[in-house]
C-alpha positions in Angstrom: 0.2 25.1 -3.3 -0.7 27.5 -0.5 -4.4 28.1 -0.7 -6.5 24.9 -0.2 -10.1 24.7 -1.4 -12.4 22.0 -0.1 -15.6 21.0 -1.8 -17.8 19.3 0.8 -18.2 20.2 4.5 -19.2 16.9 6.0 -17.2 15.4 8.8 -14.3 14.3 6.5 -14.2 17.6 4.5 -14.1 19.5 7.8 -11.4 17.3 9.2 -9.3 17.9 6.0 -9.8 21.6 6.4 -8.5 21.4 10.0 -5.5 19.4 8.8 -4.7 21.8 6.0 -4.9 24.7 8.4 -2.7 22.8 10.8 -0.2 22.5 7.9 -0.2 26.3 7.7 -2.5 26.7 4.7 -5.4 29.2 4.3 -8.5 27.1 3.7 -11.8 27.8 2.0 -14.5 25.1 2.4 -17.7 24.9 0.3 -20.9 23.6 1.8 -24.3 23.1 0.2 -26.0 23.8 3.5 -26.2 27.5 4.5 -26.5 26.6 8.2 -23.1 24.8 8.0 -21.5 27.8 6.4 -22.9 30.1 9.0 -21.8 27.9 11.8 -18.2 27.7 10.5 -17.9 31.4 9.9 -19.7 32.7 13.0 -19.0 30.1 15.6 -15.9 28.4 14.1 -17.5 25.0 14.4 -19.3 22.6 12.1 -22.0 21.8 14.6 -23.9 19.7 12.1 -21.3 17.2 10.9 -18.4 17.6 13.4 -19.7 19.1 16.6 -17.5 19.9 19.5 -14.3 20.6 17.4 -13.1 24.1 17.3 -12.0 25.3 13.8 -9.0 27.6 13.1 -9.9 31.2 12.2 -8.1 30.7 8.9 -10.9 28.3 7.7 -13.6 30.2 5.8 -16.8 28.6 4.6 -18.7 29.6 1.5 -21.6 28.5 -0.7 -19.8 29.8 -3.8 -17.9 27.4 -6.0 -16.4 30.4 -7.8 -14.6 31.2 -4.5 -13.3 27.7 -4.2 -11.9 27.9 -7.8 -9.5 30.6 -6.7 -7.6 28.0 -4.6 -4.2 26.4 -5.6 -5.4 22.9 -4.8 -9.0 21.5 -4.6 -9.9 18.6 -2.3 -13.2 17.0 -3.5 -15.1 15.6 -0.6 -18.8 15.5 -1.6 -20.7 12.3 -1.2 -19.9 10.0 -4.1 -23.3 10.2 -5.8 -23.1 14.0 -5.8 -19.7 14.2 -7.3 -20.8 14.6 -10.9 -23.5 17.3 -10.6 -21.3 19.5 -8.4 -18.3 18.9 -10.6 -20.4 20.0 -13.6 -21.3 23.2 -11.9 -17.8 23.8 -10.7 -16.4 23.3 -14.2 -17.7 26.8 -15.2 -15.3 28.3 -12.6 -12.3 25.9 -12.8 -8.9 27.4 -13.5 -7.0 25.1 -15.8 -3.9 23.5 -14.2 -5.3 23.5 -10.7 -4.8 20.0 -9.2 -8.0 18.3 -7.9 -7.7 15.6 -5.3 -10.6 13.2 -5.1 -11.4 12.3 -1.5 -14.9 10.9 -2.1 -15.1 7.1 -1.8 -17.7 5.3 -3.9 -18.8 4.1 -7.3 -21.4 6.0 -9.3 -24.8 4.3 -9.6 -26.0 3.8 -13.1 -22.7 4.3 -14.9 -20.6 2.2 -12.4 -17.9 4.8 -12.9 -15.1 5.3 -10.4 -14.8 8.8 -9.0 -11.7 9.4 -11.1 -13.7 8.4 -14.2 -16.3 11.0 -13.3 -13.6 13.6 -12.7 -11.9 12.9 -16.0 -15.2 13.3 -17.9 -16.2 16.6 -16.2 -12.8 18.2 -15.8 -10.8 16.5 -18.6 -7.8 18.8 -18.4 -7.3 18.8 -14.6 -4.3 17.2 -13.0 -5.6 14.9 -10.3 -5.0 12.5 -7.5 -6.9 10.3 -5.0 -6.7 10.6 -1.2 -7.8 7.4 0.5 -7.0 5.2 3.5 -7.9 4.3 7.1 -9.2 7.6 8.6 -12.0 8.4 11.0 -12.7 12.1 10.6 -12.9 12.8 14.3 -9.4 11.4 15.0 -7.9 13.4 12.1 -9.6 16.5 13.4 -8.2 15.9 16.9 -4.7 15.5 15.5 -4.4 11.8 16.4 -1.7 10.0 14.3 -3.0 9.0 10.9 -1.4 7.6 7.7 -3.1 7.7 4.3 -2.5 7.0 0.7 -2.1 9.9 -1.8 -2.3 8.2 -5.2 -1.4 10.0 -8.4 -0.1 8.9 -11.8 2.2 11.9 -11.7 4.5 10.9 -8.9 6.1 14.4 -8.7 2.6 16.0 -8.3 1.8 13.4 -5.6 5.0 14.4 -3.7 4.1 18.1 -3.9 0.6 17.4 -2.7 1.8 15.3 0.2 4.2 18.0 1.4 1.5 20.6 1.1 -1.0 18.6 3.2 1.3 16.6 5.5 1.8 17.3 9.2 3.6 15.3 11.9 0.3 13.6 12.7 -1.1 13.4 9.2 1.2 11.4 7.0 0.4 11.0 3.3 2.3 8.2 1.5 2.3 8.6 -2.2 1.5 5.9 -4.8 0.9 5.8 -8.5 -1.8 3.1 -8.3 -4.9 5.3 -8.4 -7.2 2.4 -9.3 -6.2 0.4 -6.2 -6.8 3.4 -4.0 -10.2 4.1 -5.5 -11.6 0.5 -5.6 -10.2 -0.2 -2.1 -11.9 3.0 -0.7 -15.2 2.3 -2.3 -15.7 -1.5 -1.8 -14.5 -1.5 1.8 -17.7 0.4 2.8 -19.9 -2.4 1.4 -17.8 -5.0 3.2 -18.0 -3.0 6.4 -21.8 -3.3 6.3 -21.3 -7.1 6.1 -19.0 -7.1 9.0 -21.4 -5.1 11.0 -24.2 -7.6 10.3 -21.8 -10.4 11.6 -21.4 -8.3 14.8 -25.1 -7.6 15.2 -25.9 -11.2 14.9 -23.2 -12.3 17.3 -21.5 -14.6 14.9 -18.1 -14.3 16.5 -14.7 -12.9 15.8 -13.7 -15.9 13.6 -16.5 -15.0 11.2 -15.5 -11.4 11.2 -11.8 -12.2 10.5 -12.9 -14.5 7.7 -15.1 -11.9 6.2 -12.4 -9.2 6.2 -9.9 -11.6 4.6 -12.3 -12.9 1.9 -13.4 -9.3 1.4 -9.9 -8.1 0.6 -9.8 -10.9 -2.0 -13.0 -9.5 -3.6 -11.6 -6.0 -3.6 -8.4 -7.2 -5.2 -10.1 -9.1 -7.9 -12.1 -6.1 -8.9 -9.2 -3.7 -8.7 -6.9 -5.9 -10.8 -9.6 -6.2 -13.4 -9.5 -2.4 -13.7 -5.7 -2.4 -14.0 -4.5 -2.2 -10.4 -1.5 -4.0 -9.0 -2.5 -6.7 -6.4 0.2 -5.6 -3.9 -1.3 -2.1 -3.7 -4.3 -3.6 -2.0 -2.2 -4.7 0.9 -1.5 -1.0 1.7 -3.3 1.8 3.5 -6.0 2.3 0.9 -6.8 -1.4 0.7 -6.3 -3.6 3.7 -5.7 -0.7 6.1 -8.9 1.0 5.2 -11.0 -2.2 5.3 -9.7 -3.2 8.8 -10.6 0.2 10.3 -14.0 0.5 8.7 -15.0 -3.1 9.3 -14.2 -3.3 13.0 -15.5 -0.2 14.7 -18.8 1.2 15.6 -17.3 4.6 14.8 -17.8 3.5 11.1 -21.2 4.6 9.8 -21.2 1.5 7.5 -20.3 -1.0 10.2 -22.8 0.5 12.7 -25.5 0.4 10.0 -24.7 -3.3 9.4 -24.8 -4.0 13.1 -28.3 -2.4 13.3 -29.5 -4.5 10.4 -28.0 -7.6 12.1 -30.0 -6.8 15.2 -33.2 -6.7 13.2 -33.7 -3.0 12.5 -34.8 -1.9 9.0 -32.7 0.0 6.6 -35.1 2.9 6.4 -35.3 3.3 10.1 -31.5 3.5 10.5 -31.0 5.9 7.6 -33.8 8.0 8.8 -31.9 8.8 12.0 -28.8 10.0 10.0 -28.0 13.3 8.3 -24.6 12.1 7.1 -24.4 9.8 4.1 -23.6 6.1 4.6 -21.7 5.6 1.4 -21.7 1.8 1.5 -25.5 1.7 0.9 -25.3 3.5 -2.4 -22.0 1.8 -3.4 -23.4 -1.7 -2.9 -25.7 -1.6 -5.9 -23.0 0.0 -8.0 -20.4 -2.6 -7.0 -22.8 -5.4 -7.9 -23.4 -3.9 -11.3 -19.7 -3.3 -11.9 -18.9 -6.9 -10.8 -21.4 -8.2 -13.3 -20.2 -5.9 -16.1 -16.6 -7.0 -15.6 -17.3 -10.7 -14.9 -15.8 -10.6 -11.4 -17.0 -12.9 -8.6 -17.9 -10.8 -5.5 -20.3 -12.9 -3.5 -20.1 -10.9 -0.2 -20.6 -7.5 -1.8 -23.4 -8.8 -4.0 -25.1 -10.4 -1.0 -25.1 -7.1 0.8 -26.8 -5.5 -2.3 -29.4 -8.2 -2.1 -30.1 -7.5 1.5 -30.3 -3.8 1.1 -32.3 -3.6 -2.2 -33.8 -7.0 -3.0 -35.5 -7.8 0.3 -33.2 -10.8 0.9 -33.5 -12.1 4.4 -30.2 -11.9 6.4 -30.3 -15.4 7.9 -30.8 -17.1 4.6 -28.3 -14.9 2.9 -25.6 -16.0 5.4 -26.6 -19.6 4.9 -26.2 -19.3 1.2 -22.8 -17.8 1.5 -21.7 -20.6 3.9 -23.0 -23.2 1.5 -20.8 -22.0 -1.4 -18.5 -24.8 -2.8 -15.1 -25.1 -1.2 -12.3 -23.7 -3.2 -8.6 -22.9 -3.2 -7.8 -19.8 -1.2 -5.9 -18.1 -4.0 -9.2 -18.1 -5.9 
């Protein structure tokens, strides 16, 4: 596991490239955008998605998926809604037996598939894992201490991957509960939008704490319905990731929610951004998956209504607060 290939050169993909290089691995990173490739190779900086951070000379960028396929390990970091089409193109070059680690967080619109479902359909013979947890790309890139979950059904593979990618400041903890890692990483982005709305409307810290707590209950219900263990959601890829994403303006999802809470429109906020705000696309998919599985997820569904159905934020909050009282364990 020497040569690391990374598909996706956004902020997170670039931060993972820096981490792998820090661990002593040669890295090839694929980008869809030629200007990103040129910047990484010529200036050793991703000025589009992670400006101001110098990249190691051992990080080489390419627009060729065939070059990525020569790697010993593939980290998949495209936006969630682009995972399938890029995987389908990559499959023509894939070398059987090469592990693929899914680092994208989301649920596919239309199919309501988790990213591992998509991976299994497009690369059915690939050994795979999921990397998820509380990580801001800029802090990882700067070498600030970070802990993350590396979930893999094959525990021996997870341990090998952790040792290949780990550094003193980037600590992967392995787990076999891949569903918990995926559902936690996807749904927390939707809940972070909700927490941002609470902040933007100045509803207070009590409301934010309540939203996080009831939000982890929604994540747990959905994950358990898909086969996860409840205790796994109390780890880095569940509660840890939600706390980070739902409490800081460094989070694209939280900051988008804050802007909505202040009265700005979704189109206006997204129009200012080149990077993808995953929670927007995941919200509709979460709502569909919740309906398909019969799981009650009022907060996540309310965000989908605000984003896509024209629901007014004030009345949506009123409706949530008017829900019948119930036992906390429910």
